[in-house]
C-alpha positions in Angstrom: 0.1 0.0 -0.1 1.5 3.3 -1.1 0.3 6.6 0.3 1.0 9.8 -1.2 2.0 12.6 1.3 -0.8 14.7 2.4 -3.3 11.5 2.7 -1.8 10.6 6.0 -0.3 12.2 9.1 1.9 10.2 12.0 3.1 10.9 15.5 6.3 9.5 16.8 7.0 7.6 19.9 8.5 9.3 23.0 12.1 8.0 21.9 11.5 9.6 18.5 10.9 6.2 16.7 8.1 5.7 14.4 5.4 5.6 14.9 2.9 5.9 18.0 0.1 6.1 15.7 -0.6 6.8 11.8 -3.7 8.6 10.8 -5.0 7.8 7.1 -7.6 9.5 4.7 -10.7 7.0 4.7 -11.1 7.2 1.0 -7.7 7.1 -0.1 -7.5 4.0 2.5 -10.5 2.0 0.8 -9.0 2.8 -2.8 -5.7 1.5 -1.6 -7.6 -1.8 -0.5 -10.4 -2.6 -2.9 -10.2 -3.5 -6.7 -10.9 -0.6 -9.0 -12.6 -2.7 -11.5 -13.9 -6.3 -12.3 -12.1 -8.6 -12.8 -9.7 -7.8 -10.3 -6.0 -6.9 -11.0 -3.2 -6.9 -8.7 -2.8 -3.1 -8.1 -4.5 -3.3 -4.9 -4.2 -5.0 -1.6 -7.2 -7.1 -1.9 -7.1 -7.2 -5.9 -3.6 -8.7 -5.4 -4.7 -11.2 -3.0 -7.8 -12.4 -4.9 -5.7 -12.8 -8.2 -3.2 -15.0 -6.1 -5.6 -17.1 -4.3 -4.4 -16.0 -1.0 -7.9 -15.1 -0.1 -11.0 -16.8 -1.3 -14.6 -16.5 -1.2 -14.5 -19.1 1.6 -12.4 -17.0 3.8 -12.8 -14.2 6.5 -9.9 -12.2 5.5 -8.5 -9.9 8.5 -6.1 -7.0 7.5 -4.8 -6.2 11.0 -2.8 -2.8 11.3 -0.8 -1.6 14.4 -2.4 1.5 15.4 -3.5 2.9 12.2 -6.6 4.7 12.3 -8.8 6.5 9.5 -10.2 9.9 9.3 -13.0 11.1 6.9 -14.2 13.9 5.2 -10.6 15.1 4.4 -10.4 16.4 7.9 -7.8 14.9 10.3 -9.7 16.0 13.2 -12.7 13.7 11.9 -11.1 10.8 13.4 -11.2 7.8 14.3 -12.5 4.8 12.3 -10.7 1.8 14.0 -12.0 -0.9 11.8 -14.5 -2.0 9.4 -16.1 -4.8 7.7 -17.0 -5.2 4.1 -17.2 -7.3 0.9 -15.7 -7.2 -2.4 -18.1 -8.5 -5.0 -16.6 -9.5 -8.1 -18.3 -11.2 -11.2 -18.3 -14.9 -11.6 -17.4 -16.8 -14.8 -18.1 -20.2 -16.2 -16.0 -22.2 -13.6 -18.7 -21.0 -10.9 -21.8 -20.8 -13.0 -21.4 -17.1 -13.6 -22.4 -16.7 -9.8 -21.0 -13.4 -8.1 -18.1 -13.8 -5.9 -18.1 -12.3 -2.5 -14.8 -11.7 -0.5 -15.4 -11.1 3.1 -13.0 -9.0 4.8 -12.5 -6.6 7.8 -9.8 -3.9 8.8 -9.0 -3.7 12.4 -6.4 -1.8 14.2 -4.6 -3.1 16.8 -4.7 -0.6 19.9 -2.0 0.1 22.0 -3.0 0.5 25.8 -3.3 3.9 26.7 -3.1 5.5 23.3 -6.6 6.7 23.6 -6.8 7.6 27.2 -6.4 5.6 30.3 -5.5 1.9 29.9 -7.3 1.0 33.3 -10.5 2.1 32.0 -10.9 4.2 35.0 -13.2 7.2 33.9 -16.8 7.6 32.4 -15.5 7.8 28.7 -16.0 4.5 27.2 -13.2 5.2 24.7 -10.8 4.9 27.7 -11.4 1.1 27.1 -10.4 0.9 23.5 -7.4 -1.1 23.3 -5.5 -4.0 21.9 -8.5 -6.2 20.2 -11.3 -4.1 20.7 -11.6 -3.0 17.3 -10.8 -6.6 15.9 -13.1 -8.4 18.1 -16.3 -6.0 17.3 -15.5 -6.4 13.3 -15.3 -10.1 13.6 -18.6 -10.4 15.7 -20.3 -8.1 13.0 -19.0 -10.2 10.4 -20.5 -13.6 11.7 -23.9 -11.5 12.3 -23.7 -9.7 9.0 -21.1 -11.1 6.8 -22.6 -9.3 3.4 -23.5 -5.9 5.3 -26.8 -6.1 4.3 -26.1 -6.4 0.7 -29.6 -7.5 -0.8 -31.6 -5.3 1.7 -33.2 -8.5 3.1 -31.0 -10.4 4.9 -29.5 -9.0 8.3 -32.0 -6.1 7.8 -33.6 -5.1 11.3 -36.3 -2.8 12.4 -34.7 0.7 13.2 -33.0 0.8 16.3 -31.6 3.5 18.6 -29.0 2.6 21.2 -29.0 4.5 24.4 -26.2 6.7 23.1 -28.3 7.8 20.0 -26.9 5.7 17.3 -29.6 4.8 14.7 -29.3 1.8 12.3 -31.7 -0.8 10.8 -28.9 -3.6 10.2 -27.7 -6.3 12.7 -24.4 -4.6 13.6 -24.0 -6.2 16.9 -20.7 -4.1 17.7 -22.3 -0.8 16.9 -25.1 -0.8 19.5 -22.5 -1.3 22.5 -19.5 0.7 21.1 -20.1 4.1 22.5 -21.9 3.1 25.8 -20.0 2.5 29.1 -18.7 -0.9 30.1 -18.3 -1.7 26.3 -15.2 -4.0 26.7 -15.0 -7.4 28.5 -11.4 -7.7 30.2 -10.0 -11.2 29.5 -6.6 -12.4 30.9 -4.5 -14.9 28.7 -1.0 -16.0 29.6 -0.9 -12.5 31.5 -2.1 -10.4 29.2 -5.5 -8.6 29.5 -7.2 -8.3 26.2 -10.4 -5.9 26.0 -12.6 -7.8 23.4 -16.0 -5.6 22.9 -19.2 -6.8 24.3 -21.9 -7.0 21.4 -25.8 -6.9 21.5 -27.9 -10.4 21.0 -30.5 -11.1 18.8 -33.4 -10.6 20.9 -32.4 -6.9 21.2 -32.6 -6.6 17.3 -36.1 -8.6 17.5 -37.6 -6.1 20.0 -38.0 -9.3 22.0 -39.4 -8.7 25.6 -38.4 -10.6 27.6 -35.1 -11.6 25.9 -34.8 -15.3 25.2 -31.4 -15.5 25.7 -30.0 -16.9 28.9 -30.7 -14.9 31.9 -32.6 -12.5 29.7 -30.0 -11.0 28.6 -29.4 -8.5 25.7 -25.6 -8.1 25.6 -22.8 -10.7 25.9 -20.4 -11.2 27.6 -21.2 -7.9 29.9 -25.2 -8.5 30.2 -25.2 -5.1 32.1 -24.2 -3.0 29.0 -27.6 -3.2 27.3 -30.6 -3.7 30.0 -33.6 -2.5 28.0 -34.9 -2.4 24.6 -34.6 0.4 22.0 -38.0 2.2 21.7 -39.7 1.4 18.2 -38.3 3.8 15.6 -39.6 5.4 12.7 -37.6 5.3 9.4 -34.2 6.6 10.0 -35.1 7.2 13.4 -36.8 10.4 12.2 -37.0 13.4 14.8 -34.7 11.6 17.2 
């Protein structure tokens, strides 16, 4: 991936080495990942991987970047996208009955502890807990629940929901429901390192089912206290909210 000056910014570590973090223009990053045409060529990261067979339509492909975050609208202060999941859709051919090919992927950032704020999650800002695998766990959980990002406007489409922080969607993005709430991560100790995977919303929450049919009547997992109530029924695009 080759980035042109002015489309990315970086901050050095305290010792002057590179880099504490890198900020990249989202649209530029996207264009460097996805093939510009079908059939794909090897001019982009995903295109080259598809052409070589490194990734296939049977894979879930993770592109994990260390402390690389994306900004939007050509504004470095409009930051930060920590990860996203998507699909690259390519035309089929006679070898697969001319069926579309769907390549499922996610970009995720490994987040160094303390980069956003307090690594102990000691304050009331949910982003204080965003570290290590938070973004990766968020995107992988969403891939398993919504691998094609509502591509056909049928599968994984839900009634419009509004989370307690005011985020509105009509798709089963299980991480988005929780990401800007308190207690959004669930620390797990493995071999002496504490990871912070994100808690996610459960199916009954999207079904507006009361009581929840999940174990313990929960609407979120593994932190069952993250979501304790349903969204109120919402009009199209949560109009007026």
